[in-house]
C-alpha positions in Angstrom: -38.8 -59.3 -184.4 -35.2 -60.2 -185.1 -33.3 -63.4 -184.4 -29.7 -64.4 -184.4 -28.3 -65.5 -187.7 -26.0 -68.4 -188.5 -22.9 -66.6 -187.4 -24.5 -64.7 -184.5 -25.4 -61.5 -186.2 -29.0 -60.1 -186.0 -31.2 -61.9 -188.6 -34.5 -61.3 -190.4 -37.9 -61.5 -188.9 -39.2 -64.8 -187.5 -42.5 -65.5 -185.9 -41.1 -67.3 -182.8 -44.4 -68.4 -181.4 -45.6 -70.1 -184.5 -42.1 -71.5 -185.2 -42.0 -73.0 -181.7 -45.3 -74.8 -182.3 -44.2 -76.0 -185.8 -40.5 -77.0 -185.4 -40.3 -77.0 -181.6 -42.2 -80.3 -181.3 -40.0 -82.9 -179.5 -41.0 -85.3 -182.3 -39.0 -83.1 -184.7 -35.9 -82.8 -182.7 -34.1 -85.2 -185.0 -35.0 -83.1 -188.0 -33.8 -79.9 -186.4 -30.5 -81.6 -185.4 -30.0 -82.8 -189.0 -30.4 -79.2 -190.3 -27.9 -77.9 -187.8 -25.3 -80.4 -188.8 -25.8 -79.4 -192.4 -25.4 -75.8 -191.5 -22.2 -76.6 -189.5 -20.8 -78.3 -192.6 -22.1 -75.6 -194.9 -24.1 -78.1 -196.9 -27.3 -77.2 -198.8 -30.6 -77.6 -197.1 -32.2 -79.5 -199.9 -33.2 -83.1 -200.6 -34.5 -85.7 -198.3 -33.4 -86.6 -194.7 -34.3 -90.0 -193.4 -34.9 -91.3 -189.8 -34.7 -95.0 -189.4 -37.1 -96.7 -187.0 -39.1 -93.6 -186.0 -41.4 -93.6 -183.1 -45.2 -93.0 -183.5 -44.7 -89.5 -181.9 -42.0 -88.7 -184.6 -44.3 -89.9 -187.4 -47.2 -87.8 -186.0 -45.0 -84.7 -185.7 -43.9 -85.0 -189.3 -47.5 -85.4 -190.4 -48.5 -82.2 -188.6 -45.4 -80.4 -190.1 -46.2 -81.4 -193.7 -50.0 -81.5 -193.4 -50.1 -85.0 -194.9 -49.3 -88.5 -193.9 -45.7 -89.5 -194.6 -45.1 -92.6 -196.7 -45.5 -95.9 -195.0 -42.4 -97.9 -194.2 -39.9 -98.6 -191.5 -38.1 -95.3 -192.0 -39.4 -91.7 -192.1 -38.3 -89.3 -194.8 -38.8 -85.5 -194.9 -37.7 -83.3 -197.8 -35.9 -80.2 -196.6 -37.1 -78.3 -199.7 -40.7 -78.8 -198.6 -40.0 -77.6 -195.1 -38.2 -74.5 -196.4 -41.1 -73.7 -198.7 -43.6 -74.1 -195.9 -41.7 -71.7 -193.7 -41.4 -69.1 -196.4 -45.0 -69.2 -197.6 -46.5 -69.3 -194.1 -44.6 -66.2 -193.1 -43.2 -68.0 -190.1 -39.6 -67.5 -191.5 -39.7 -65.6 -194.7 -36.1 -66.3 -195.4 -36.4 -70.0 -195.0 -35.3 -73.0 -193.0 -31.7 -71.9 -192.0 -32.9 -68.8 -190.3 -35.8 -70.7 -188.6 -33.4 -73.3 -187.1 -30.9 -70.8 -185.8 -33.7 -68.8 -184.3 -35.1 -71.9 -182.6 -31.8 -73.4 -181.4 -29.2 -70.6 -181.4 -26.3 -69.6 -183.6 -24.5 -72.3 -185.6 -20.7 -72.4 -185.6 -19.4 -73.6 -189.0 -16.9 -76.4 -188.9 -14.6 -74.4 -191.0 -14.6 -71.7 -188.3 -14.0 -74.4 -185.7 -11.0 -75.8 -187.6 -9.6 -72.3 -188.2 -9.9 -71.5 -184.5 -8.3 -74.8 -183.6 -5.5 -74.2 -186.1 -4.8 -70.8 -184.6 -4.8 -72.2 -181.1 -2.3 -74.9 -182.1 -0.1 -72.3 -183.8 -0.2 -70.2 -180.6 0.7 -73.4 -178.6 4.1 -73.6 -180.4 5.1 -70.0 -179.7 7.3 -71.0 -176.7 9.7 -72.7 -179.2 10.7 -69.3 -180.5 12.7 -68.7 -177.4 15.0 -71.7 -177.8 18.7 -71.4 -178.6 19.6 -71.5 -182.4 21.1 -75.0 -182.1 17.5 -76.3 -181.6 15.9 -74.5 -184.5 15.7 -77.6 -186.7 14.3 -79.6 -183.8 11.7 -77.0 -183.1 10.7 -76.9 -186.7 10.3 -80.7 -186.7 8.2 -80.6 -183.6 5.6 -78.4 -185.4 5.0 -81.2 -187.9 5.9 -84.6 -186.5 2.9 -85.0 -184.2 4.9 -85.6 -181.0 3.5 -82.7 -179.1 -0.1 -83.5 -180.2 0.4 -87.1 -178.9 1.8 -85.9 -175.6 -0.7 -83.0 -175.1 -4.1 -83.5 -176.7 -5.3 -79.9 -176.5 -3.6 -76.6 -177.5 -3.7 -75.2 -173.9 -2.0 -78.4 -172.6 0.5 -78.3 -175.4 1.4 -74.7 -174.7 2.0 -75.4 -171.0 4.1 -78.5 -171.9 6.2 -76.5 -174.4 6.7 -73.7 -172.0 8.1 -76.0 -169.4 10.2 -77.8 -172.0 11.8 -74.7 -173.4 12.5 -73.5 -169.8 14.4 -76.7 -169.2 16.2 -76.7 -172.6 17.3 -73.1 -172.3 19.3 -74.1 -169.2 21.1 -77.0 -170.9 23.7 -78.3 -171.2 24.4 -78.1 -167.5 28.0 -77.1 -166.4 29.0 -78.5 -164.1 26.9 -81.7 -164.3 24.0 -81.9 -161.8 21.6 -84.6 -160.8 18.4 -84.7 -162.9 16.0 -84.2 -159.9 18.0 -81.3 -158.6 18.0 -79.7 -162.1 14.2 -80.3 -162.4 13.6 -78.7 -159.0 15.6 -75.6 -159.8 14.4 -75.1 -163.4 10.8 -76.3 -163.1 10.1 -76.2 -159.3 9.4 -79.9 -159.3 12.0 -82.5 -158.6 9.9 -85.2 -160.3 9.0 -83.1 -163.4 11.5 -85.1 -165.6 10.8 -88.5 -164.2 10.6 -91.3 -166.7 7.3 -91.7 -168.5 6.1 -88.1 -168.1 5.2 -86.1 -171.3 7.7 -83.4 -170.2 10.6 -85.9 -169.8 9.8 -87.4 -173.2 9.9 -84.0 -174.9 12.9 -82.6 -173.1 14.9 -85.8 -173.7 14.1 -85.4 -177.4 15.4 -81.8 -177.3 18.5 -83.0 -175.4 19.3 -85.5 -178.1 19.0 -82.7 -180.7 21.1 -80.4 -178.7 23.9 -82.9 -178.1 23.7 -85.1 -181.2 23.0 -88.2 -179.1 22.1 -91.2 -181.2 18.8 -93.2 -181.2 18.3 -95.9 -178.7 16.1 -97.3 -175.9 16.2 -98.7 -172.4 17.3 -97.5 -169.0 21.0 -97.2 -169.7 20.4 -95.4 -173.0 18.2 -92.8 -171.2 20.8 -92.4 -168.5 23.5 -91.8 -171.0 21.3 -89.4 -173.1 20.6 -87.3 -170.0 24.3 -87.4 -169.1 25.2 -86.0 -172.6 23.6 -82.7 -171.5 25.1 -82.8 -168.0 22.1 -84.3 -166.2 22.8 -87.3 -164.0 20.3 -89.9 -163.3 21.5 -91.9 -160.3 25.0 -90.8 -161.1 26.7 -93.1 -158.5 25.3 -96.5 -159.5 26.6 -96.3 -163.1 30.3 -97.3 -163.0 33.1 -98.4 -165.1 36.2 -100.5 -164.2 39.6 -99.3 -165.3 43.3 -100.1 -165.0 46.3 -98.0 -165.8 44.4 -94.8 -166.7 45.8 -91.5 -165.4 44.7 -87.8 -165.3 43.0 -87.3 -162.0 44.5 -87.6 -158.5 42.6 -90.8 -157.8 43.6 -92.4 -161.1 47.2 -91.3 -160.7 47.3 -93.0 -157.2 45.7 -96.3 -158.5 47.9 -96.2 -161.5 51.1 -95.9 -159.4 49.8 -98.8 -157.3 48.8 -100.9 -160.2 45.3 -101.3 -158.8 42.0 -101.3 -160.7 39.8 -98.2 -160.2 36.0 -97.9 -160.3 34.9 -94.6 -161.8 31.3 -93.4 -161.3 29.3 -91.4 -163.9 29.4 -88.5 -161.5 33.2 -88.5 -161.5 33.4 -88.8 -165.3 31.1 -85.9 -166.0 32.6 -83.6 -163.3 36.3 -84.4 -163.5 37.1 -86.6 -166.5 40.8 -87.8 -167.0 43.0 -84.9 -168.2 45.2 -87.4 -170.1 44.3 -89.6 -173.1 46.8 -92.4 -173.9 47.5 -93.2 -177.6 45.8 -96.6 -177.2 43.4 -97.9 -174.7 42.3 -101.6 -174.6 38.7 -102.5 -173.8 37.5 -105.9 -172.7 34.2 -107.4 -171.7 35.0 -109.5 -168.6 36.5 -108.3 -165.3 38.7 -111.5 -165.0 40.8 -110.0 -167.9 41.4 -106.8 -166.0 42.0 -108.4 -162.6 44.5 -110.8 -164.2 46.2 -108.0 -166.0 46.6 -106.1 -162.7 48.1 -109.2 -161.1 50.4 -109.8 -164.0 51.6 -106.4 -165.0 50.8 -104.1 -162.1 51.7 -100.4 -162.6 53.2 -101.2 -166.0 50.0 -102.6 -167.5 48.7 -100.8 -170.7 45.6 -98.8 -170.1 42.6 -101.1 -169.9 38.8 -100.6 -169.5 36.3 -103.3 -168.7 32.7 -103.1 -169.8 31.4 -105.9 -167.5 28.8 -106.8 -170.1 26.6 -104.2 -171.8 28.3 -100.8 -171.8 27.1 -98.6 -169.0 26.5 -94.9 -169.2 29.7 -94.4 -167.2 31.7 -96.6 -169.6 30.3 -94.9 -172.7 31.0 -91.5 -171.2 34.6 -92.4 -170.5 35.2 -94.1 -173.9 33.7 -91.1 -175.8 35.9 -88.7 -173.8 39.0 -90.7 -174.7 38.0 -91.0 -178.3 37.3 -87.3 -178.5 40.8 -86.6 -177.3 42.5 -88.7 -179.9 42.7 -92.1 -178.2 42.5 -95.3 -180.3 40.2 -97.9 -178.7 40.8 -101.6 -179.3 38.1 -104.0 -178.2 37.8 -107.7 -177.4 34.9 -109.7 -176.2 33.5 -113.2 -175.9 33.3 -115.1 -179.1 29.6 -115.9 -178.9 26.3 -114.3 -180.1 25.9 -112.3 -176.9 29.5 -111.0 -177.2 28.9 -109.9 -180.7 25.8 -108.0 -179.7 27.7 -106.2 -176.9 30.4 -105.3 -179.3 27.9 -104.1 -181.9 26.1 -101.9 -179.3 29.4 -100.4 -178.4 30.4 -99.7 -182.0 27.1 -97.9 -182.6 28.1 -95.4 -179.9 31.8 -95.0 -180.1 34.4 -96.1 -182.7 36.7 -99.0 -181.9 39.1 -101.4 -183.6 39.1 -105.1 -183.1 41.6 -106.5 -180.6 42.2 -110.2 -181.4 38.5 -110.1 -182.3 38.2 -111.2 -185.9 37.2 -114.4 -187.7 40.9 -115.4 -188.0 41.3 -115.0 -184.2 38.2 -117.0 -183.5 39.3 -119.9 -185.7 42.8 -119.9 -184.1 41.3 -120.0 -180.6 38.7 -122.7 -181.5 41.4 -124.9 -182.9 43.4 -124.5 -179.6 40.4 -125.3 -177.4 39.1 -128.8 -178.2 36.7 -128.8 -175.2 35.1 -125.5 -176.0 31.4 -125.3 -175.0 28.8 -125.3 -177.7 27.5 -122.1 -179.1 23.9 -121.2 -178.2 21.5 -118.3 -178.7 20.3 -116.4 -181.7 22.9 -115.5 -184.4 23.8 -112.0 -185.2 26.2 -110.1 -187.4 29.6 -108.5 -186.8 29.9 -105.3 -188.9 33.6 -104.9 -188.1 34.4 -108.3 -189.7 31.7 -109.9 -192.0 33.4 -113.2 -191.8 33.2 -113.5 -188.0 29.5 -114.4 -187.8 29.7 -117.2 -190.5 32.7 -118.6 -188.7 30.8 -118.9 -185.4 27.9 -120.5 -187.2 30.3 -123.0 -188.9 32.3 -124.1 -185.9 29.5 -123.8 -183.4 31.6 -123.3 -180.3 31.9 -120.3 -177.9 35.3 -118.9 -176.9 35.3 -116.8 -173.7 37.8 -114.1 -173.1 39.4 -116.1 -170.3 40.3 -118.8 -172.9 42.5 -116.4 -174.8 43.8 -114.6 -171.8 47.5 -115.3 -172.6 47.4 -113.5 -175.9 45.5 -110.5 -174.4 48.0 -110.2 -171.6 50.9 -110.2 -174.1 49.5 -107.1 -175.7 49.0 -105.5 -172.3 52.6 -106.1 -171.2 55.0 -103.0 -171.0 
């Protein structure tokens, strides 16, 4: 009679009936399982194995197996060498314990084989990356080692499906002309919600988009909106806007420029039809009061001005990057307080600008001219464009809003 071996091949003779009576006893299940685990790990079947807190049935089964009473105590110990010798000498399993256990319980898969199979499955899961455009070669290579895919998809089949969808999306990017993110997802992936925030696919594709476009690190809703927009995918492209004055280069901007009126540009407009003209210098402010007063004061003759209205939106950053890429010098001014410095720093991390009356010297001058300035509050921060600005704020302890220095800003905006 033959029996399966450890790897599934036919094995040597085993007396199944006697083996079943000897090792098939339920009281010896723990012992058989210990042997299987050792076989899986390719460990030798020698030395003692111990069961803590055995039942009376387990003690009795060990006694019948060994033909003697095991040592007294709270635990039960059986030497595998003794069981192996018993099986060989009795003729039940002439080739020993390993063959007996596999005959009794079925083939054993070695852990090394399991790991090799798993490694091969993971290697196959990454094959869709080979279809990506050359610009994403470094990103694809990094994905194979950084653990992102394994965190997003716990199994090789799930990972392969995820990467197949991701490469399908990335091969279609960047989108020209720009298109809404849901419409792109519906066309490329047959699911308008496939790239919704929080899905593993959106996380992976957005990572690839950043590698494709060189978009910087960041976080938050506006950052994701801007990151998608860098590849021509618009998330809610109408709600992200930027306020401008004096810009030209599209029919709408030319009309508002001639009228001396502010214009509100949407992210959709800026990605589809950005201004064709880039002035030598564009001024950038934080508060809309500055832009509204400039329009009232200078009208059509006002120097080009962009207002962030607080933290830079995706639309604002898209416009500023476009102007910078076309040779425009950006000059920025914001509130002299900790929040204003943070806004300015966030902007500087994403697009280069030069200070516009926004240095320590300007702050000291404005503070001296404003005896009733409100006190400075909030958490201090630094100003990389002028290392002396933050210490000056901490020293004087007052906040100077843009409206306070409006006259000097308007002077620069005059024709």
